[in-house]
N, C-alpha and C positions, 0 to 999 in steps of 0.2 A: 598965120593961124591954122587953117585947114590942113595945109601939108604938114606942119608939126606934129598936129594930131593925127594924122595917116601914118607918118612915122613911127611914131608912137605905138599905133594899134598895129603894123606892121611887126615891130621888135616884139610885143606882147604876144603873138600870132606865134613867132619864130622860137619865141623863148617856150611857148608852151608844146609846140610842137617836138622842139627837143629832148624836152623833159621828159613827157607822157610815154612816147612810144621807149627811151632807155628803162623806163622803169618797167613797162609792162614784158619788153625783152629779156631784160634781167632775171624779171619772176619766171619767165616762160624757161628762159636757160636753164636755170637753178631747178626749175621742176623736171625738165627733160633729162638732165644730167643726174639728177638723182634717181629717178626711175631706172634706168638700166645697173646703176651701181647695185640696187638691190636685190 
């Protein structure tokens, strides 16, 4: 039981770490590309 919970928790952390930075990087990249072109 604890092993299963730990695995699930680790998966959730990895999922969040993959999703959130990608979203932030995309937002930053769009802003960075937009500014020099203006």
